[in-house]
N, C-alpha and C positions, 0 to 999 in steps of 0.2 A: 082806552082799557088799562085794570091793573091787574098785575100778578102779584094775589095774599102774600100776607107775610109767612112766611114757612114757622114762625114761632111765634104763637101768639101774645100778647101782651097780658091778656088778661089770664092766662092761664101760667106766666111766668115771674108771677111775686115770689122774691127769694130774697137771701141776705147778702149783703154787697160787702165786704170786707177791703181795709184799705189799711197798711203797716208800713210807714220809715222801714226800711232798708237799706242798711251799709253794705250790700256784699257789691263790687265792684266789677264784676263780669261786663263782659259787653254785650248790651243791649242784643245787639243784632244774631249772639250766640245763644240766645233762649227762645229762637226761632225755631217751629217743626220745619219736618219736610214739604208736609202740606200742609192747608191753610193757614200760611203765615201773613202774619198782621204788621203792618211795619212803618214808622214816622220817627225818622232818626236823622238828626245833622249834627256834625261835629259830638258825634258821641252823646246823647241827648234827643229827649223824645221819648216816643210811646212805642212798643211792641205788643203782640197782642198773639194768642192761640187758644185754639178751642171756640166751639159756638155755643154763646149761652142763648141768643135770637140771631134771626136772620131774617129780612125783608129783603127783596125785588120786586119794583115797581116801576111802572112807566104809563104814560098817558100825559094828557093836558093838567093835570094835578098831581105831578108826581112829588116835586119837593112838598107839598101841603102835606100831601099824606103822609110822607114820610117825618116828617114835621112833630104831625099829631100823635104818630107812631109811636115815637122817640118820647113824647112826653107821656102818653098811656102809660108804655113799659116804665119810665122812671117812677113814678106815681105809684106805680104797687112795689116798689124795692126798698126792702128795709136797711138803711146804708147806714155803717160805722166807718168812719173816715176820719185815723186819726190826723192825716196833712190839710183836710180842704184847701186846698190849690187848685191851678188850675192841671185836667188831666187826671188829678184823683178822683177813689168813687168810680162810678161806673162811666165806661165811653163807650162811643158808637165810633168805630170806623167808618170809613164810608169810598166811593166811587161810582162819580155819578155818570151818566153818559154824556156824551156831546151834545145829543139832542133826546133832554130828557122825556118828550114827550113821542119819539119814535122807539128811542132804546130802552137798554135795561138798565136802574142801576140797582145795585147793591149795596146793601147797610147791613154791618155786623158786629153784633155785640159779643166781643170775647170772655170766655170764663176764665180765663188768667190773662191781665195786664202789669207791666212791669215798666214803669218810668223813671223819668232822670231829669231832675233840670237844677240847672242853679246848683250844680253839685246834691242836690236830696234827692237820694231815691226812694222808691218804695214798689210795693207789689199789691195788687187788688183782683182777686178771687169774687166768683158771685157763685154761691149755694150753698155746700156742707163743707169742704174744703178750705180750711186755715191756712191763709199766705206765707205762715211763719212755719207749715210744713211743706212749702214749695220748693224743690230743688233748685240750687244756683242756678244751673242750665244744662240744656240737652250737652253731650258731650259732642267736641266739633270733630266734624268728621274731615277725616284726613283728604287733603287735596294730590289727587293725583298731578305726578308731573305732565305726563299725557296730557295734551289738548282734547278734548272730545270730536270727533270727526262730523265737519258739518257741512252739509250743502246747502247752497244757497238758490233762492229761487226770485224770478221777478213776483213782485202782490199785482193787484188789479191791474197795474200801468206799470210796462215796460219803458225806461229810462227816454230813447225817444218820443212816444206816445205824451207822457207825461209831460215832456220839454214844448209838445204840442200845447197841449193844452195851458201851460201858462204862457205862452203866443197867446191864445183866444184870451188869457182873461187880463194880459196889458194891453189888446188890441177894443175888450172891452173898457176897459178904466180911460183909454186914450178917449173913446166917445163918448165917456161921460155918465156912464152906465154905474158909476159905481168907483169908490177912490182907493179902496184895497182890498182885498180878497187872501186867505191865505189857503193854498192846497199844499196838501200833504200826499205822502204816497206811503210806502208797505212796503218790507220786504220778509220773504219767507224764508223758515230756516230751521232747515231736522237733523239732527243728530243721532248718533249711532247708537248711545244711551240716553234714557231718563234725565234730564238737567234737573240737578241741583239746585231749588231758588236761594237759600243760604248763600251757595257760593258765588252768586250772580250778585246777590246785593251787599256781599261781602266786599266783591272786588268795587263796584260804584262805590260805597261810601267811603272806602279806602284813595280812589281815584278825585272824589268829589266828595269831600268834608263839607262845601259852601254849598251842596243841595242836601233837598229834602227827600232822601231815602226810601223810598216806598215801594207796599204790596197790599190791595187788595184782592181777594177774589182771583189771583192769576194776575192779575194787571200791577208790573212791578219796574221801576226806574228811577233815576234821578231826576229830580226837577230844577230847575233854579229861578221857576218862577212862584213866588206867593202870593196866591189871589188876594186872599183876607186873611189876617188873624184877631179875633177880637178877645179881650179881657176886660171884663165889664161893659163899658164904653168907652173904651179907646178902639181905635180901628185902625188898621196898617196892612197894606199892600206892596210889594214889586212888581212895576211892568217892566217888561223888559220884551224889545221889537227894535230889529237893526242887529245884525250879526257881520262879524270878519271871523276868519279862522286866525289862527295861531305860527306863526312860521319860527326865524331862526335866528338868532342874534341879532341885527340893526335891523333885521326885516320883521322882525316882530314886533318892533316898537312904529316902524314904517305902516305896518297894516293897521295900529291902533289909532293913530293920526289920523289916517283916512277913514277909520269908521267915526269918531268924535266930530269929524271935517263932513262927511259927507252930507247932503242934500239930503240925496235920497234917502237915507237909511235916517234922520233926523226927523223929514217929511213921517216917515210911516210910524218912529216912536211918538211922536207927539197925534196921531191917531189916536194910538192905544190907549195914550197917560187921559186922551180925553175922554174917551169912552168909558172908561173906567171910574171918574171924575164926574162924570153926567149922570151916570148910575146910584153914583152912591150918594150925591146933591141931598135926593130929596129926604135920605134920613140923618144927617149929619147936620148938627150945628156950627163944628168947624170943619173945615177940609183944606189940608195944607199939600199944593206938590209942587217941587222944585222949579224955578225956571229951565235951568239947562240938565240932559240927561251928564249922569257918569257915566262910566266902564266898568260893565263885572268880567271881569278876566276869572277863567275857567279853562282847567287844561286840554283845552282843545279847540276854542273859539274863545270871542269877546261879547258881549253886549253891550250897547246901548240900556241903561236901568233909571227908573226911576222908582224911591221910594214915597208912598204919600201915606198921609199920616190924617187921624180926623178923628170928629166924640162924636159918641151916636148920640138921637135925640129921643127922649121920652115922647113914647106914645102909648096915651091910653091906659085904661087902668090896668091891663097888664104889663105894662113897663114897654120897652121894646121893643123893635121885632126884634122873630127868632133870627139866629144865626142862619138857618136853611133857606130862612125867605132872602137874606141880602143875598146869600148866594147865589138862589133864584134871579134877583137883580143884576149882578154886575154878569151873570155870565149870557151867552159868551161877550168874551171882550174882543176889542180890535184884534189884538193879539194874537187869538187862536182863530177867528171867525172873519174879520174885516169889517169895513164900512161902507155904507147905511149895513146893519147887523143885516135886514132881511134881504135885501137884494144880495151881499155876499154869502149869504147862507142857498141862497138860490145858485148862484155860479158853483158851486162846493157841490150841489148835489149832480149839476149837472156837468162840470168840466173833473171831479176828482176821480170818480166810479168804482169809489168803494164804502162800505160802512166802517164809518170810523169806531163804533162801540162805543169804549170809554176812553177812546185815546184822544188828550186836548178837553178831557172834561172834568171837572173838580175832581180832587180827591183829597181826604184831612179825615182829620176827627171834630168830633162833638161832647164833650160834657155835660152831665146832668144840670151844671149850674149853666148853660148854653156856651160858654168858651168853649173857644177850638183855633185851629191851625186848616189854612187849607191850600193847597197848590195847583196848581194845572200839571194836567197828568201830561208831561212830555219826554223826550228820552228815554221812551216806554216801550214796552214790550210785552204781550199776552204766553205766557207759558203754559204749556202742555202737553206736559209730558217729554217727551223727545223733540217737540214743535213748538217754535216763535215764531209769532209774529211781528214784527219793529216797525216802528213810525216813525217820522220825520215831516216835518212842515216849516212852509217859507212863505213868508209876508209878501206878495206881488202888488207892486205899486207901478205907478207912472214910469219908467226907464228899467224896469226890471228886466235882466238879460235872463233867456231860458238855462243855458249854458252854466252863467253864473247858481242861477238857483239851484240847479242840478247838482252842483259843484257841496252849496250850503247843504242840501238836505244829507247827500252823503259824508257829509262833515259831522252834521248831526245823529247818525247813524252808527259813529265810530266808537262813541262811547259802551254800547250794548254791545256789540260785535267782539269788543276786545273782551267785553267780561265776561262773553260766553264761551271764551278760550281762542276766537278765531279774528282774522285781519280786516 
């Protein structure tokens, strides 16, 4: 089943205008209260507002249909782009369901996009609005010193039941049914007032500048995991698997040393790297993955990290495979599902007890030239007025301890909880 486009490409032939901008206003200050679109890291990236076109799609051919829709849409545009760099001209923001066959993926073309990369800024508009007439930013909302009153409730599974699910997964792994499965849990939050997504995004960006602060159709967060970047034929990705909390003083270094030396975490990490490499190999002439992982240090946790690079091969008269085809090939990785993929997905459906929706699905953007950046929607939340649904997941392998995995999931929930104003 496919949910039809809410804006028809055939009816949307419009002018797209991109001009250079010297305005230094923070990108996140340009976001509206509703409909925020964001992809920002260290003050650079893209933000958007308004909807020139929108597609909601589900079914076995969801990403193919989305790619065809985007191609049809861009073919009908009259583009005047002074820059011609990645992210200028028309841009499509997207948040894809963890299971695109069963879940609904959302694709949005903003009426206004503001970008900044390498010190170069630009504004893109679709329609009759001249980007030179766009105001610098929305007035910043004053932050009330009083934090909103928040009420927390268990999501699909309470902690004890979730630990039991982890224990069952470990038994399945020990029996040889699979090598790894990622089990997630959710936490429900309600506030006494509607929550401003801009405040949440700014706080996440301030605390986690090395993460991609994203927002698409109410799903927002700060994710450290780059699923895939394409610039021309150059591909890159960052795999994260294996996590440890931060500590104080000498304890912090001890935890770091324990993570890099952990056979359990390194085995989990190797499975995630291997799954991404296997998925990309058919599309690449070169593909390089490091023999040993590095440590990625964030404010609240550390991860084992591997940066993978490759060169995409040319295929057929239309050139290389489209970026959405590549996303479909690499998702879901072992970092968010497990391995073997089909077996892990079946265990998730049986034990997790919830619909992930777009959590742990690909999130990012693609431009008219087919370049773009995509991450995995982790450390995220679904925001709807005064209610929020938070998510966190843990990779379960042989030797995983349910109580330790619960503690890891709670650590992963902390960033968004703190950004909301709670502990």
